[in-house]
C-alpha positions as CSV (number, residue, x, y, z in Angstrom):
1,M,-9.2,11.2,14.7
2,I,-10.6,7.7,15.6
3,V,-9.3,4.4,15.9
4,L,-11.2,1.1,16.0
5,R,-9.4,-1.4,17.8
6,T,-12.0,-4.0,16.9
7,M,-10.6,-6.9,15.3
8,G,-12.7,-8.4,12.1
9,K,-14.8,-11.3,12.9
10,P,-13.5,-15.2,12.7
11,N,-13.1,-16.6,9.4
12,D,-12.6,-20.1,7.7
13,N,-9.4,-18.6,5.8
14,E,-6.3,-20.0,5.5
15,I,-3.0,-19.9,4.7
16,R,-1.5,-22.7,2.4
17,F,2.0,-23.5,1.4
18,D,3.1,-23.7,-2.6
19,P,6.0,-25.8,-2.2
20,I,7.1,-25.5,-5.8
21,L,8.0,-21.3,-6.1
22,R,8.4,-21.8,-1.9
23,E,5.4,-18.8,-0.7
24,W,2.5,-19.3,0.8
25,V,-0.9,-17.9,-0.5
26,I,-4.3,-17.3,1.4
27,V,-7.4,-18.8,0.6
28,A,-10.2,-16.4,1.4
29,Q,-13.3,-17.3,0.6
30,N,-15.3,-14.9,2.8
31,R,-13.5,-12.3,0.0
32,T,-16.6,-13.0,-2.6
33,V,-19.3,-11.1,-0.7
34,R,-18.2,-7.8,-0.3
35,P,-19.0,-4.7,-0.8
36,V,-19.5,-3.3,-4.2
37,L,-19.9,-0.2,-5.7
38,G,-23.7,0.8,-6.7
39,K,-24.8,-1.5,-4.1
40,T,-27.4,0.0,-1.0
41,F,-26.9,-1.1,1.8
42,T,-30.1,-1.3,4.3
43,N,-33.6,-2.0,2.4
44,E,-34.4,0.6,6.1
45,E,-34.6,4.3,6.1
46,P,-32.0,5.4,5.2
47,K,-31.0,3.8,3.0
48,Y,-26.9,4.6,2.1
49,T,-24.7,3.6,0.0
50,C,-22.2,3.9,0.5
51,P,-20.8,2.5,4.4
52,F,-18.4,4.7,4.4
53,C,-19.8,8.3,4.2
54,P,-21.6,10.1,7.8
55,D,-24.7,9.0,6.2
56,A,-24.2,5.1,7.2
57,P,-22.6,3.5,11.1
58,E,-19.8,3.5,9.8
59,G,-18.6,7.1,8.6
60,A,-21.1,8.6,11.1
61,G,-19.4,10.9,14.1
62,Q,-16.8,13.4,13.9
63,W,-13.3,12.8,12.2
64,V,-11.0,14.0,9.9
65,V,-9.6,9.6,8.8
66,K,-10.2,6.9,10.8
67,A,-9.1,3.1,10.6
68,L,-12.0,0.4,10.5
69,P,-12.1,-3.0,11.2
70,N,-11.9,-5.3,7.5
71,R,-15.7,-6.9,7.7
72,F,-14.6,-9.4,5.2
73,P,-11.1,-9.7,6.2
74,A,-8.6,-12.0,4.3
75,L,-6.8,-12.7,7.4
76,S,-7.6,-12.4,11.3
77,T,-6.5,-12.0,14.8
78,E,-9.3,-13.8,16.0
79,T,-9.1,-17.0,13.8
80,K,-8.1,-20.0,16.0
81,G,-5.1,-22.0,17.0
82,N,-1.1,-19.6,15.2
83,F,0.0,-19.5,12.1
84,T,2.9,-21.6,13.5
85,D,0.5,-24.8,13.4
86,N,0.7,-27.1,10.5
87,T,-1.9,-29.1,9.4
88,L,0.0,-31.4,6.6
89,M,-2.9,-32.3,3.2
90,Y,-2.6,-35.4,1.5
91,D,1.0,-36.3,3.3
92,F,2.3,-33.2,1.4
93,Y,0.8,-30.2,1.2
94,Q,0.6,-27.6,4.4
95,R,-1.9,-25.6,5.8
96,R,-2.3,-22.8,8.4
97,P,-4.6,-20.6,10.0
98,G,-5.6,-17.6,8.3
99,K,-4.2,-15.5,11.0
100,G,-3.5,-11.6,10.5
101,N,-4.7,-8.7,10.5
102,C,-7.1,-6.7,8.2
103,E,-8.3,-3.1,8.2
104,V,-9.2,-0.8,6.2
105,L,-8.4,2.9,6.1
106,L,-10.8,5.8,5.3
107,Y,-8.8,9.0,4.2
108,S,-11.2,11.0,4.4
109,Q,-15.7,11.5,5.2
110,D,-16.1,13.7,1.7
111,H,-16.8,10.9,-0.8
112,N,-16.1,12.4,-4.1
113,K,-12.3,13.3,-2.6
114,T,-9.4,11.9,-3.7
115,L,-5.6,10.8,-2.7
116,G,-4.4,14.4,-4.4
117,D,-7.9,16.8,-3.2
118,L,-7.2,16.4,0.5
119,T,-5.6,19.5,2.6
120,I,-1.8,18.7,3.3
121,S,-3.5,19.5,6.9
122,N,-6.0,16.3,6.3
123,I,-2.9,14.0,4.6
124,I,-0.8,14.6,7.7
125,A,-3.9,13.2,9.6
126,L,-4.0,10.3,7.6
127,I,0.1,10.2,7.7
128,E,-0.1,9.8,11.7
129,L,-2.8,7.3,11.2
130,W,-0.6,5.2,9.3
131,K,2.1,5.6,11.4
132,E,-0.3,4.3,14.4
133,R,-2.0,1.2,12.8
134,L,1.7,0.3,12.2
135,E,2.9,0.7,16.2
136,F,-0.2,-0.6,16.6
137,N,0.2,-4.4,14.6
138,M,3.8,-4.3,15.4
139,N,3.2,-5.1,18.9
140,I,0.7,-8.4,18.3
141,E,4.0,-10.5,18.4
142,E,2.7,-13.5,16.5
143,L,2.9,-10.5,13.0
144,K,6.0,-10.0,11.1
145,Y,5.2,-7.9,8.3
146,S,2.4,-5.3,7.9
147,F,1.2,-3.8,4.5
148,I,-0.7,-0.5,3.3
149,F,-1.9,0.0,0.7
150,E,-4.3,2.0,-1.3
151,N,-6.0,0.0,-4.7
152,R,-7.7,2.8,-7.0
153,G,-9.8,2.8,-9.6
154,E,-12.4,0.8,-11.0
155,I,-9.9,-1.3,-13.5
156,I,-7.5,-2.2,-10.4
157,G,-10.7,-4.1,-8.8
158,V,-11.8,-0.9,-6.7
159,T,-15.5,-2.1,-5.2
160,L,-15.9,1.3,-3.2
161,A,-15.4,4.4,-4.1
162,H,-15.0,6.0,-0.9
163,P,-11.5,7.4,-0.6
164,H,-10.0,4.6,1.9
165,G,-6.5,2.7,1.7
166,Q,-6.4,-0.7,4.3
167,M,-3.6,-2.7,5.7
168,Y,-3.2,-6.5,5.5
169,S,-0.6,-7.6,8.2
170,F,1.0,-10.7,8.3
171,P,2.2,-13.7,10.0
172,F,5.0,-14.2,7.2
173,I,6.9,-11.8,5.5
174,P,5.9,-11.8,1.9
175,P,8.0,-12.6,-1.2
176,R,8.4,-9.3,-3.1
177,I,9.5,-7.8,0.4
178,E,11.4,-10.7,1.5
179,K,13.7,-10.1,-1.6
180,A,13.3,-6.8,-1.6
181,V,14.6,-7.8,2.3
182,E,17.4,-10.3,1.4
183,S,18.9,-7.7,-1.1
184,S,19.3,-4.8,1.1
185,K,20.8,-7.3,3.9
186,S,23.5,-8.1,1.3
187,Y,23.9,-4.8,0.3
188,W,24.6,-3.6,3.7
189,D,26.8,-6.5,4.4
190,E,29.1,-5.8,1.7
191,H,28.9,-2.4,1.0
192,H,28.0,-1.4,4.5
193,S,25.2,1.7,3.8
194,C,22.0,0.8,2.7
195,L,20.9,-0.1,-1.1
196,F,17.8,2.5,-0.9
197,C,19.9,5.5,-0.2
198,K,22.3,4.7,-2.9
199,V,19.1,3.9,-5.6
200,V,18.3,7.6,-4.1
201,E,21.5,9.0,-4.6
202,T,22.1,7.9,-7.9
203,E,18.7,9.3,-8.8
204,L,19.2,12.7,-7.4
205,T,22.6,12.6,-9.0
206,D,20.7,12.4,-12.5
207,K,17.9,14.4,-12.3
208,S,15.9,12.9,-15.7
209,R,13.8,10.8,-13.8
210,I,12.9,13.1,-11.0
211,I,9.7,14.0,-10.6
212,E,9.2,15.9,-7.5
213,E,11.9,16.7,-4.4
214,N,11.9,18.8,-1.4
215,D,14.3,19.3,1.6
216,D,12.9,15.8,2.9
217,F,11.8,13.6,0.1
218,V,12.1,12.7,-3.6
219,A,9.3,11.8,-5.9
220,F,10.8,9.5,-9.1
221,I,10.3,7.6,-12.0
222,P,12.9,4.6,-11.2
223,Y,15.8,3.6,-13.5
224,F,14.3,-0.2,-13.0
225,A,10.6,0.7,-13.2
226,K,8.3,-2.5,-14.4
227,W,5.2,-0.2,-14.9
228,P,5.3,2.9,-17.5
229,L,4.2,5.8,-14.6
230,E,6.0,3.3,-11.8
231,T,6.7,5.7,-8.9
232,H,8.4,6.1,-5.6
233,I,8.6,8.2,-2.6
234,Y,11.5,8.3,-0.7
235,P,12.8,9.8,2.3
236,K,16.2,10.9,1.9
237,Q,17.0,10.1,5.5
238,H,17.4,7.1,5.9
239,Y,14.3,5.6,7.9
240,S,12.9,1.6,8.0
241,Y,10.0,2.4,9.5
242,I,6.9,5.4,8.6
243,S,6.9,5.7,12.6
244,Q,9.8,6.5,12.3
245,I,9.5,9.3,10.6
246,P,9.8,12.8,12.3
247,S,6.5,14.7,13.1
248,S,8.4,17.6,12.1
249,Q,8.6,17.1,8.5
250,S,5.2,16.0,7.6
251,E,4.3,18.7,6.3
252,N,7.2,18.5,3.8
253,F,5.7,14.6,3.9
254,A,2.0,15.5,3.3
255,S,3.0,18.2,0.2
256,I,5.1,15.4,-2.0
257,I,1.9,12.8,-1.6
258,K,-0.3,15.6,-2.3
259,R,1.8,17.3,-5.6
260,T,2.9,13.5,-6.5
261,I,-0.6,12.6,-7.0
262,Q,-2.3,15.4,-8.9
263,R,0.3,15.1,-11.6
264,L,-0.7,11.2,-11.8
265,D,-4.1,12.5,-12.0
266,K,-3.3,15.6,-14.8
267,L,-1.4,13.5,-16.9
268,Y,-4.1,12.2,-19.1
269,G,-7.0,14.3,-18.1
270,F,-8.3,12.0,-15.6
271,I,-7.8,10.9,-12.3
272,M,-5.3,8.0,-12.9
273,P,-6.4,4.5,-11.4
274,Y,-3.3,2.8,-9.4
275,V,-2.5,0.6,-6.3
276,F,-0.5,2.8,-4.4
277,S,1.9,1.0,-1.6
278,H,4.5,0.9,1.8
279,H,7.1,-0.6,1.8
280,N,7.9,-1.0,5.6
281,A,10.9,-3.0,7.0
282,P,9.6,-6.4,8.5
283,Y,9.6,-6.2,13.1
284,N,9.3,-9.1,14.7
285,M,11.6,-11.1,13.6
286,G,15.5,-9.0,14.0
287,N,17.3,-6.2,13.0
288,Y,15.8,-4.8,10.0
289,D,18.2,-1.1,10.4
290,H,19.3,-2.2,6.6
291,F,15.5,-1.7,5.3
292,H,14.3,1.7,3.9
293,Y,10.8,2.8,4.1
294,H,9.2,4.1,1.0
295,I,6.5,4.6,-1.2
296,E,5.9,2.4,-4.5
297,I,2.6,4.1,-6.7
298,Y,2.3,1.8,-9.6
299,P,-0.7,3.0,-12.4
300,P,-1.8,1.3,-15.2
301,Y,-1.5,3.1,-18.0
302,R,0.8,3.6,-21.1
303,A,-0.5,6.0,-22.6
304,K,-4.2,7.7,-22.6
305,D,-6.0,5.3,-24.3
306,R,-4.0,2.0,-23.6
307,I,-4.1,0.0,-20.3
308,K,-0.4,-2.1,-19.5
309,F,-1.7,-5.9,-18.5
310,I,-0.3,-8.0,-17.0
311,A,-0.5,-11.5,-18.6
312,G,2.3,-13.7,-20.4
313,V,5.7,-13.1,-19.8
314,E,5.2,-11.3,-16.5
315,M,2.6,-13.9,-15.4
316,G,4.9,-16.7,-16.1
317,T,8.4,-16.1,-15.6
318,H,7.3,-12.5,-13.3
319,T,9.4,-10.5,-15.8
320,F,8.6,-7.4,-16.6
321,I,8.4,-5.4,-20.0
322,N,8.0,-2.0,-20.0
323,P,7.3,-0.6,-23.1
324,T,7.6,3.3,-22.6
325,N,11.0,5.1,-21.5
326,P,11.1,5.8,-17.2
327,Q,12.6,10.1,-18.5
328,E,10.5,10.2,-20.7
329,N,7.6,9.5,-18.4
330,A,9.3,11.7,-15.9
331,K,9.5,14.3,-17.6
332,N,5.9,14.4,-19.3
333,L,4.9,14.3,-15.8
334,R,7.5,16.9,-14.5
335,D,6.7,19.3,-16.8
336,I,2.9,19.4,-15.7
337,K,1.7,23.3,-14.7
338,L,0.6,22.7,-10.9
339,N,-1.5,24.9,-8.7
340,E,0.8,26.3,-5.9
């Protein structure tokens, strides 16, 4: 495992406050020039069309998984000033420096692999990389939340097809995470137990929405799924951060990730586009023992030839409409025969 600790270049990105919804918005104009699929990245010999493959500088060397600074970061630790430096615009709008950290996490040297194709040992190495990078960013006092994710598929907006994910580390808690944190804290205070553990307990009892299960983890389409094929992976034991999961559980963790992705990929006979997201607790802001680490996967398909678009009601009100039945979708995924 090779990790490059060099951060991204300084940029003019900034963070603006929405006074109506009371949430931060990142303005990252440098993102418009990031690499795209099919582009040749050098005019000299040897030429390469993927910057992460072994024949390109960023993919060179011997490695299984690898972390790189994002060359087009939305947030950077090298941005001048502190996140607390507040500037008023028009004597009303708030603007702050685009502080943070954005990294690229490479899954494999093989350009044509997907997460479901990787060996268990490769996925275990990836799990260790996720843990290492989370812990690294948790030690930067100004940062408060790290979001590990993978965008897969052109329909999701992926600009480079090489198997990789990313990590965005924020100087604030993103609004969706903040809402989940507040809910889990309220439940913890009232019931003296974990809200997420209750969700897992309920799904394990009902069983109709479970897709995969082993001794340490369970994967299911939640009762309240917003996307038709939305799939969650939870450790059965309570951990607030992926870095707390012991190495003794890594094989089962890798196995359930691989098998869950394989089911999604076999459902319609093509590699399923998705957003694959890790939900860790915030940090550097107090005690978050009430939060339960888990993974959420959002595929955009609602049928083999139909996409669920985020449009009027969802965009305008942030209220999702799921046009399918979670139990039926889970059964369809569960019934897929995998090669053992």
